[in-house]
DSSP file (Angstrom, degrees, kcal/mol; ACC not computed):
  #  RESIDUE AA STRUCTURE BP1 BP2  ACC     N-H-->O    O-->H-N    N-H-->O    O-->H-N    TCO  KAPPA ALPHA  PHI   PSI    X-CA   Y-CA   Z-CA
    1    1 A M              0   0    0      0, 0.0     2,-0.3     0, 0.0    24,-0.0   0.000 360.0 360.0 360.0 138.1  -53.0   11.2  -24.0
    2    2 A I        -     0   0    0     25,-0.1     2,-0.6    23,-0.0    25,-0.1  -0.576 360.0-151.6 -75.3 133.9  -50.5   11.3  -26.9
    3    3 A T  E     -a   27   0A   0     23,-0.7    25,-3.0    -2,-0.3     2,-0.5  -0.953  15.3-179.8-106.1 119.4  -50.7   14.4  -29.0
    4    4 A I  E     +a   28   0A   0     -2,-0.6    25,-0.2    23,-0.2    23,-0.0  -0.976   9.1 165.0-121.5 126.5  -49.7   14.1  -32.6
    5    5 A R  E     -a   29   0A   0     23,-2.9    25,-2.3    -2,-0.5     2,-0.1  -0.935  41.5 -97.8-134.9 157.3  -49.8   17.2  -34.8
    6    6 A P  E >   -a   30   0A   0      0, 0.0     3,-2.0     0, 0.0     4,-0.4  -0.477  36.0-118.5 -70.9 150.9  -48.4   18.1  -38.3
    7    7 A V  T >> S+     0   0    0     23,-3.2     3,-1.6     1,-0.3     4,-0.6   0.803 111.9  68.9 -62.2 -26.8  -45.1   20.0  -38.1
    8    8 A S  H 3> S+     0   0    0     22,-0.3     4,-2.7     1,-0.3     3,-0.3   0.713  87.0  67.7 -67.4 -15.4  -46.8   22.9  -39.9
    9    9 A D  H <> S+     0   0    0     -3,-2.0     4,-2.5     1,-0.2     8,-0.3   0.747  86.7  67.9 -69.9 -25.2  -48.8   23.4  -36.7
   10   10 A L  H <4 S+     0   0    0     -3,-1.6    -1,-0.2    -4,-0.4    -2,-0.2   0.892 114.4  28.1 -62.8 -35.2  -45.7   24.5  -34.9
   11   11 A R  H  < S+     0   0    0     -4,-0.6     3,-0.5    -3,-0.3    -2,-0.2   0.877 130.1  38.9 -90.0 -38.2  -45.6   27.6  -37.1
   12   12 A N  H  < S+     0   0    0     -4,-2.7    -3,-0.2     1,-0.2    -2,-0.2   0.776 131.8  21.8 -84.5 -26.1  -49.4   28.0  -37.8
   13   13 A K  S >X S+     0   0    0     -4,-2.5     4,-2.0    -5,-0.2     3,-0.7  -0.318  72.1 148.9-137.4  48.1  -50.9   27.1  -34.3
   14   14 A F  H 3> S+     0   0    0     -3,-0.5     4,-3.5     1,-0.3     5,-0.2   0.915  72.0  54.7 -52.7 -48.5  -47.9   27.7  -32.0
   15   15 A T  H 3> S+     0   0    0      1,-0.2     4,-2.2     2,-0.2    -1,-0.3   0.846 107.0  51.7 -61.5 -31.0  -50.1   28.7  -29.0
   16   16 A D  H <> S+     0   0    0     -3,-0.7     4,-2.1     2,-0.2    -1,-0.2   0.937 112.8  44.3 -66.1 -47.2  -52.1   25.3  -29.3
   17   17 A I  H  X S+     0   0    0     -4,-2.0     4,-3.1    -8,-0.3     5,-0.3   0.957 113.6  51.8 -63.7 -47.7  -48.8   23.4  -29.3
   18   18 A E  H  X S+     0   0    0     -4,-3.5     4,-2.5     1,-0.2    -1,-0.2   0.883 108.9  49.7 -54.4 -43.1  -47.5   25.5  -26.4
   19   19 A T  H  X S+     0   0    0     -4,-2.2     4,-0.6    -5,-0.2    -1,-0.2   0.913 112.0  47.6 -64.6 -42.7  -50.6   24.9  -24.3
   20   20 A A  H ><>S+     0   0    0     -4,-2.1     3,-1.0     1,-0.2     5,-0.9   0.944 113.9  48.0 -64.0 -44.6  -50.4   21.1  -24.9
   21   21 A V  H ><5S+     0   0    0     -4,-3.1     3,-2.1     1,-0.3    20,-0.4   0.885 106.8  54.7 -63.8 -37.2  -46.7   21.1  -24.0
   22   22 A N  H 3<5S+     0   0    0     -4,-2.5    -1,-0.3    -5,-0.3    -2,-0.2   0.656  92.7  72.9 -74.3  -7.3  -47.2   23.2  -20.8
   23   23 A G  T <<5S-     0   0    0     -3,-1.0    -1,-0.3    -4,-0.6    -2,-0.2   0.435 121.9-105.6 -80.6  -1.8  -49.8   20.6  -19.7
   24   24 A G  T < 5S+     0   0    0     -3,-2.1    -3,-0.1     1,-0.3    -2,-0.1   0.348  86.5 106.3 100.6  -7.3  -46.7   18.4  -19.1
   25   25 A E      < -     0   0    0     -5,-0.9    -1,-0.3    15,-0.0    -2,-0.2  -0.841  68.9-115.0-108.1 146.5  -46.9   16.0  -22.1
   26   26 A P        -     0   0    0      0, 0.0   -23,-0.7     0, 0.0     2,-0.5  -0.363  20.6-134.4 -70.7 154.9  -44.8   16.0  -25.2
   27   27 A V  E     -aB   3  39A   0     12,-2.8    12,-2.7   -25,-0.1     2,-0.5  -0.956  12.9-145.6-110.3 128.7  -46.2   16.8  -28.6
   28   28 A F  E     -aB   4  38A   0    -25,-3.0   -23,-2.9    -2,-0.5     2,-0.4  -0.802  14.8-155.2 -93.8 129.8  -45.2   14.5  -31.5
   29   29 A L  E     -aB   5  37A   0      8,-3.2     7,-3.0    -2,-0.5     8,-1.3  -0.859   6.0-160.2-109.3 138.8  -44.8   16.3  -34.8
   30   30 A T  E     -aB   6  35A   0    -25,-2.3   -23,-3.2    -2,-0.4     2,-0.4  -0.840   7.7-160.6-118.6 153.4  -45.2   14.6  -38.2
   31   31 A K  E >  S- B   0  34A   0      3,-2.9     3,-1.3    -2,-0.3    -2,-0.0  -0.964  83.5 -11.3-133.3 118.1  -44.0   15.6  -41.7
   32   32 A N  T 3  S-     0   0    0     -2,-0.4    -1,-0.1     1,-0.2     3,-0.1   0.886 131.1 -54.9  58.7  38.5  -45.7   14.0  -44.6
   33   33 A G  T 3  S+     0   0    0      1,-0.2     2,-0.3     0, 0.0    -1,-0.2   0.398 117.4 105.9  81.2  -3.2  -47.3   11.5  -42.3
   34   34 A Y  E <  S-B   31   0A   0     -3,-1.3    -3,-2.9     1,-0.1    -1,-0.2  -0.815  82.1 -92.7-112.5 149.3  -44.0   10.4  -40.7
   35   35 A G  E     +B   30   0A   0     -2,-0.3    -5,-0.2    -5,-0.2     3,-0.1  -0.336  48.2 164.9 -61.6 135.1  -42.7   11.1  -37.3
   36   36 A S  E     -     0   0A   0     -7,-3.0     2,-0.3     1,-0.4    -6,-0.2   0.745  52.7 -23.6-120.2 -49.0  -40.4   14.2  -37.4
   37   37 A M  E     -B   29   0A   0     -8,-1.3    -8,-3.2     2,-0.0    -1,-0.4  -0.963  48.3-123.2-162.0 169.6  -39.7   15.6  -34.0
   38   38 A V  E     -B   28   0A   0     -2,-0.3     2,-0.4   -10,-0.2   -10,-0.2  -0.984  18.1-158.8-124.2 136.9  -40.9   15.8  -30.5
   39   39 A V  E     +B   27   0A   0    -12,-2.7   -12,-2.8    -2,-0.4     2,-0.3  -0.968  20.8 162.1-114.7 132.2  -41.6   19.1  -28.6
   40   40 A M        -     0   0    0     -2,-0.4   -18,-0.1   -14,-0.2   -19,-0.1  -0.927  39.8 -92.4-141.4 167.4  -41.7   19.3  -24.8
   41   41 A S     >  -     0   0    0    -20,-0.4     4,-2.4    -2,-0.3     5,-0.2  -0.343  34.6-115.3 -76.0 160.9  -41.4   21.8  -22.1
   42   42 A I  H  > S+     0   0    0      2,-0.2     4,-2.4     1,-0.2     5,-0.1   0.878 117.8  54.1 -60.1 -37.6  -38.1   22.7  -20.6
   43   43 A D  H  > S+     0   0    0      2,-0.2     4,-2.6     1,-0.2    -1,-0.2   0.945 109.7  46.9 -61.4 -47.3  -39.4   21.3  -17.2
   44   44 A A  H  > S+     0   0    0      1,-0.2     4,-2.3     2,-0.2    -2,-0.2   0.906 112.9  48.7 -59.6 -42.3  -40.3   18.0  -18.8
   45   45 A Y  H  X S+     0   0    0     -4,-2.4     4,-2.0     1,-0.2    -1,-0.2   0.877 110.7  51.2 -69.7 -35.9  -37.0   17.8  -20.6
   46   46 A S  H  X S+     0   0    0     -4,-2.4     4,-0.8     2,-0.2    -2,-0.2   0.894 110.8  48.7 -64.5 -41.0  -35.2   18.6  -17.3
   47   47 A R  H  < S+     0   0    0     -4,-2.6     3,-0.4     1,-0.2     4,-0.4   0.887 110.5  51.5 -63.5 -40.6  -37.1   15.9  -15.5
   48   48 A M  H  < S+     0   0    0     -4,-2.3    -2,-0.2     1,-0.2    -1,-0.2   0.854 120.5  32.4 -64.8 -36.6  -36.3   13.4  -18.2
   49   49 A T  H >X S+     0   0    0     -4,-2.0     4,-1.0     1,-0.2     3,-0.6   0.361  86.8 106.7-105.4   9.2  -32.5   14.1  -18.1
   50   50 A R  H 3X S+     0   0    0     -4,-0.8     4,-0.6    -3,-0.4     3,-0.3   0.906  87.1  35.9 -51.0 -52.7  -32.1   14.9  -14.4
   51   51 A N  H 3> S+     0   0    0     -4,-0.4     4,-2.5     1,-0.2    -1,-0.3   0.600 100.1  79.0 -86.5  -9.6  -30.3   11.7  -13.5
   52   52 A V  H <> S+     0   0    0     -3,-0.6     4,-2.4     1,-0.2    -1,-0.2   0.942  94.3  46.7 -65.3 -46.7  -28.3   11.3  -16.7
   53   53 A E  H  X S+     0   0    0     -4,-1.0     4,-1.8    -3,-0.3    -1,-0.2   0.882 113.6  49.1 -64.3 -36.7  -25.7   13.8  -15.7
   54   54 A Q  H  X S+     0   0    0     -4,-0.6     4,-2.3     2,-0.2    -1,-0.2   0.905 110.8  49.9 -68.2 -40.3  -25.3   12.3  -12.3
   55   55 A A  H  X S+     0   0    0     -4,-2.5     4,-2.5     1,-0.2    -2,-0.2   0.911 111.8  49.0 -63.3 -39.3  -25.0    8.8  -13.8
   56   56 A L  H  X S+     0   0    0     -4,-2.4     4,-2.4     1,-0.2    -1,-0.2   0.882 109.9  50.6 -70.5 -35.4  -22.4   10.0  -16.2
   57   57 A D  H  X S+     0   0    0     -4,-1.8     4,-2.3     2,-0.2    -1,-0.2   0.885 111.4  49.2 -64.9 -39.9  -20.4   11.7  -13.3
   58   58 A E  H  X S+     0   0    0     -4,-2.3     4,-2.7     2,-0.2     5,-0.2   0.906 110.0  50.9 -65.6 -41.3  -20.5    8.5  -11.3
   59   59 A A  H  X S+     0   0    0     -4,-2.5     4,-2.7     2,-0.2    -2,-0.2   0.927 110.4  49.6 -62.2 -45.4  -19.3    6.5  -14.3
   60   60 A D  H  X S+     0   0    0     -4,-2.4     4,-2.2     1,-0.2    -1,-0.2   0.937 112.0  47.7 -59.5 -45.2  -16.4    8.9  -14.8
   61   61 A E  H  X S+     0   0    0     -4,-2.3     4,-1.0     1,-0.2    -2,-0.2   0.912 112.8  47.8 -64.7 -41.5  -15.5    8.6  -11.2
   62   62 A Y  H >X S+     0   0    0     -4,-2.7     4,-1.2     1,-0.2     3,-0.5   0.906 112.3  50.8 -59.5 -45.0  -15.7    4.8  -11.2
   63   63 A A  H 3< S+     0   0    0     -4,-2.7    -2,-0.2     1,-0.2    -1,-0.2   0.840 106.3  54.5 -66.9 -31.9  -13.6    4.7  -14.4
   64   64 A S  H 3< S+     0   0    0     -4,-2.2    -1,-0.2     1,-0.2    -2,-0.2   0.790 113.7  41.8 -70.0 -25.7  -10.9    7.0  -12.9
   65   65 A K  H << S+     0   0    0     -4,-1.0     2,-0.4    -3,-0.5    -2,-0.2   0.551 113.9  54.4 -97.5 -11.0  -10.6    4.6   -9.9
   66   66 A H     <  -     0   0    0     -4,-1.2    -1,-0.1    -3,-0.1     0, 0.0  -0.967  56.9-159.7-131.3 142.5  -10.7    1.3  -11.8
   67   67 A S        +     0   0    0     -2,-0.4    -1,-0.1     2,-0.0     2,-0.1   0.623  57.3 114.3 -93.7 -12.2   -8.6    0.0  -14.8
   68   68 A E        -     0   0    0      1,-0.0     2,-0.4     2,-0.0    -2,-0.1  -0.385  42.4-177.9 -66.0 133.5  -11.0   -2.7  -16.0
   69   69 A R        -     0   0    0     -2,-0.1     2,-0.3     0, 0.0    -2,-0.0  -0.989   8.5-158.1-127.9 141.5  -12.5   -2.0  -19.4
   70   70 A M        -     0   0    0     -2,-0.4     2,-0.1     4,-0.0     3,-0.0  -0.882  15.7-124.6-118.7 150.1  -15.0   -4.0  -21.3
   71   71 A T     >  -     0   0    0     -2,-0.3     4,-2.2     1,-0.1     5,-0.2  -0.421  35.9-103.8 -78.4 165.5  -15.9   -4.3  -25.0
   72   72 A H  H  > S+     0   0    0      1,-0.2     4,-2.5     2,-0.2     5,-0.3   0.948 123.3  51.1 -52.5 -51.2  -19.5   -3.7  -26.2
   73   73 A D  H  > S+     0   0    0      1,-0.2     4,-2.0     2,-0.2    -1,-0.2   0.855 109.1  50.2 -57.5 -38.2  -19.9   -7.4  -26.6
   74   74 A E  H  > S+     0   0    0      2,-0.2     4,-2.1     1,-0.2    -1,-0.2   0.911 110.1  49.6 -71.5 -40.2  -18.7   -8.2  -23.2
   75   75 A V  H  X S+     0   0    0     -4,-2.2     4,-2.2     2,-0.2    -2,-0.2   0.945 114.7  42.8 -62.9 -50.2  -21.0   -5.7  -21.5
   76   76 A F  H  X S+     0   0    0     -4,-2.5     4,-2.7     1,-0.2    -1,-0.2   0.844 112.3  54.2 -69.2 -32.5  -24.1   -6.9  -23.4
   77   77 A S  H  X S+     0   0    0     -4,-2.0     4,-2.0    -5,-0.3    -1,-0.2   0.919 110.7  47.0 -62.6 -44.4  -23.2  -10.6  -22.8
   78   78 A K  H  X S+     0   0    0     -4,-2.1     4,-1.8     1,-0.2    -2,-0.2   0.905 112.6  48.6 -70.5 -39.5  -22.9   -9.9  -19.1
   79   79 A L  H  X S+     0   0    0     -4,-2.2     4,-2.3     2,-0.2     5,-0.2   0.929 110.8  50.9 -61.7 -45.6  -26.2   -8.1  -19.0
   80   80 A R  H  X S+     0   0    0     -4,-2.7     4,-2.0     1,-0.2    -2,-0.2   0.883 109.1  51.1 -60.1 -40.6  -28.0  -10.9  -21.0
   81   81 A S  H  < S+     0   0    0     -4,-2.0     4,-0.3     1,-0.2    -1,-0.2   0.873 111.0  48.8 -65.9 -38.2  -26.6  -13.5  -18.5
   82   82 A Q  H >< S+     0   0    0     -4,-1.8     3,-0.8     1,-0.2    -2,-0.2   0.886 112.1  47.4 -66.2 -40.1  -27.9  -11.4  -15.6
   83   83 A I  H 3< S+     0   0    0     -4,-2.3    -2,-0.2     1,-0.2    -1,-0.2   0.859 113.4  48.9 -71.6 -34.8  -31.4  -11.0  -17.1
   84   84 A N  T 3<        0   0    0     -4,-2.0    -1,-0.2     1,-0.2    -2,-0.2   0.380 360.0 360.0 -88.6   4.6  -31.6  -14.7  -18.0
   85   85 A E    <         0   0    0     -3,-0.8    -1,-0.2    -4,-0.3    -2,-0.1   0.507 360.0 360.0 -69.7 360.0  -30.6  -16.0  -14.6
C-alpha cells in the first residue's frame, strides 16, 4: 500500500514514518499538496540500487575494450527498432 504523508510528519511524527519505512515500503512526502520527496529504508535503497553499480562497471569495461560510440539519437533509434520488431 502506498503511504503518502505531509512533509511536516517527518518532523512531527518521525516514529510513524520510521515504522512505515521499516515495513519495507517507501513513504511519499508532500509539501503544499505536491510531491516533495520519498523516504525509504537503507535496506530498500540498497536493494533498489544493487545492480546499478555492477551495470556501470560492466559498461566501463565494455567501453574500455571497444571504440564504437553512439549518440543519444542513435541509441534510442536502435532501441525503438528492436522494440518494434
